[in-house]
C-alpha positions as CSV (number, residue, x, y, z in Angstrom):
1,M,110.4,44.7,111.1
2,K,106.8,46.0,111.5
3,I,105.4,47.3,114.6
4,Y,102.1,45.3,114.1
5,T,101.9,41.7,113.9
6,K,98.3,41.2,113.8
7,T,98.6,38.3,116.1
8,G,96.6,40.0,118.8
9,D,93.6,40.9,116.5
10,K,91.3,38.4,118.0
11,G,92.1,39.2,121.8
12,Q,94.9,37.1,122.6
13,T,98.8,37.5,123.0
14,S,101.7,35.5,123.8
15,L,103.5,35.4,127.1
16,Y,107.3,34.9,127.0
17,G,107.9,31.4,126.1
18,G,104.9,31.4,123.6
19,E,101.8,30.5,125.6
20,R,98.8,32.4,124.2
21,V,96.6,33.9,126.7
22,S,93.5,36.2,126.5
23,K,94.3,39.9,126.7
24,K,91.8,40.2,129.6
25,S,93.9,37.7,131.7
26,L,94.9,38.5,135.1
27,R,98.6,38.1,134.4
28,L,98.4,40.7,131.5
29,D,96.5,43.1,133.6
30,S,99.3,42.8,136.4
31,Y,102.2,43.4,134.2
32,G,100.2,46.0,132.0
33,T,99.7,48.1,135.3
34,V,103.5,47.8,135.8
35,D,103.8,49.1,132.3
36,E,101.4,51.9,133.2
37,L,103.4,52.8,136.2
38,N,106.7,52.9,134.3
39,S,105.1,55.4,131.9
40,T,104.0,57.5,134.9
41,I,107.7,57.5,136.1
42,G,108.7,58.5,132.6
43,I,106.4,61.7,133.1
44,V,107.9,62.4,136.5
45,R,111.4,62.3,134.8
46,V,110.2,65.1,132.5
47,Y,109.3,67.2,135.5
48,N,112.1,66.2,138.0
49,K,114.7,68.7,138.6
50,D,116.7,66.7,141.2
51,E,119.9,64.9,139.9
52,E,119.9,62.4,142.7
53,L,116.2,61.5,142.0
54,E,116.9,61.3,138.3
55,G,119.3,58.6,138.6
56,K,117.0,56.5,141.0
57,L,113.9,57.2,138.7
58,F,116.1,55.9,135.6
59,R,117.2,52.8,137.5
60,L,113.7,52.2,138.5
61,Q,112.4,52.2,134.9
62,S,114.9,49.4,134.1
63,T,113.8,47.6,137.1
64,L,110.1,47.9,136.2
65,F,111.0,46.2,132.8
66,N,112.4,43.4,134.6
67,L,109.4,43.1,136.8
68,G,107.0,43.2,133.9
69,A,109.1,40.4,132.2
70,D,109.2,38.5,135.4
71,L,105.4,38.6,135.6
72,A,105.0,37.9,131.9
73,T,107.2,34.8,132.2
74,P,105.3,31.7,133.8
75,L,107.8,30.2,136.4
76,T,107.7,26.9,134.5
77,M,109.5,28.6,131.7
78,S,112.4,29.9,134.0
79,K,114.5,27.0,132.7
80,E,113.9,27.6,129.1
81,I,113.9,31.3,129.0
82,K,116.6,33.4,130.5
83,I,115.1,36.5,132.2
84,V,116.0,38.7,135.1
85,R,113.7,38.0,138.2
86,I,113.1,40.4,140.8
87,G,115.1,39.6,143.9
88,E,115.7,40.5,147.4
89,E,118.6,42.8,146.2
90,E,116.1,45.2,144.6
91,I,113.9,45.1,147.8
92,A,117.0,46.0,149.9
93,E,117.9,48.9,147.7
94,L,114.4,50.4,148.0
95,E,114.5,50.0,152.0
96,A,117.8,51.8,152.2
97,E,116.7,54.8,150.1
98,I,113.5,54.8,152.1
99,D,115.3,55.0,155.5
100,K,118.0,57.5,154.0
101,W,115.4,59.9,152.6
102,D,112.9,59.5,155.5
103,S,115.5,60.8,157.9
104,E,115.6,64.0,155.6
105,L,111.9,64.6,156.2
106,E,109.9,66.0,159.0
107,P,108.0,63.1,160.6
108,L,104.4,62.8,159.6
109,R,101.9,63.3,162.3
110,V,98.7,63.6,160.1
111,F,97.8,62.4,156.6
112,I,99.0,64.5,153.7
113,L,97.1,65.3,150.6
114,P,98.7,64.1,147.2
115,G,100.1,66.8,145.2
116,G,102.8,69.4,145.4
117,T,105.0,69.9,142.6
118,E,104.6,68.5,139.1
119,S,107.1,65.7,139.7
120,G,105.7,65.2,143.4
121,A,102.1,65.0,142.1
122,F,103.0,62.5,139.5
123,L,104.8,60.5,142.0
124,H,101.9,60.4,144.2
125,Q,100.0,59.1,141.1
126,A,102.6,56.5,140.5
127,R,102.2,55.3,144.1
128,T,98.5,54.8,143.5
129,I,99.1,53.0,140.2
130,C,101.9,50.7,142.0
131,R,99.2,50.0,144.8
132,R,96.8,48.8,142.0
133,A,99.5,46.7,140.3
134,E,100.3,45.2,143.9
135,R,96.6,44.2,144.2
136,L,96.5,42.5,140.8
137,T,99.7,40.7,141.5
138,V,98.5,39.5,144.8
139,E,95.4,38.3,143.1
140,L,97.5,36.6,140.4
141,S,99.7,34.9,143.0
142,E,96.6,33.2,144.5
143,L,95.5,31.8,141.1
144,E,98.8,31.1,139.6
145,E,102.6,30.3,140.8
146,I,104.7,33.5,140.4
147,N,107.9,34.8,141.8
148,E,106.6,35.7,145.5
149,L,109.2,38.6,145.6
150,C,107.1,40.5,142.8
151,V,104.5,41.1,145.5
152,K,107.1,42.1,148.2
153,F,108.7,44.5,145.7
154,L,105.7,46.3,144.7
155,N,104.6,46.7,148.3
156,R,108.0,48.3,149.1
157,L,107.8,50.2,145.9
158,S,104.7,52.2,147.0
159,D,106.2,53.2,150.2
160,W,109.4,54.3,148.2
161,L,107.2,56.4,145.8
162,F,105.5,57.9,148.7
163,V,108.8,59.0,150.3
164,V,110.2,60.2,147.0
165,A,107.1,62.3,146.5
166,R,107.7,63.9,149.8
167,I,111.5,64.4,149.1
168,A,110.7,66.1,145.7
169,N,108.3,68.3,147.3
170,S,110.5,69.0,150.1
171,R,113.6,69.8,148.1
172,A,111.4,72.4,145.9
173,D,110.5,74.1,149.2
174,F,106.8,72.9,148.8
175,N,104.8,72.7,152.0
176,E,102.6,69.6,152.0
177,S,99.0,70.0,152.3
178,K,97.4,68.3,155.4
179,W,94.2,66.4,155.4
180,Q,91.5,68.4,157.4
181,V,88.8,66.5,158.7
182,K,85.5,68.5,158.6
């Protein structure tokens, strides 16, 4: 099987189910940004030294593939194509981990600057990519019917990434830099 198909040479691609759309479509932008987020999590895993976080990051990458497939598959195709849709269980899992890790951290009283260790800094970058994916997915949801839990998942995931960045830095004994208003 060849890697290149030449079917996208004129600026179109296929969604799951075969529908052809422009490569500049909002749907592609949404799941393409989720793919970018997934790649950034891959970079985090290169630098991560925390065994517990490694398992969570690995799980997240698989869930992000599911999210991408969810966004790439119009709801009208759900009966014809069997894919995993994002559900409440993925959101509940993120919330439980946020609560667990947040109790391990010093409470925030001021804004902190993104950065820290290599994995912490890339986790902060992942958070901002996640926020962009969320904005695009919200915009998509206003134009097309999508799984409404995709937006909720991305919203919760950005909080999760923020807390994980703080955990990665804290466990590496890195003191967070506080925002100083001048």
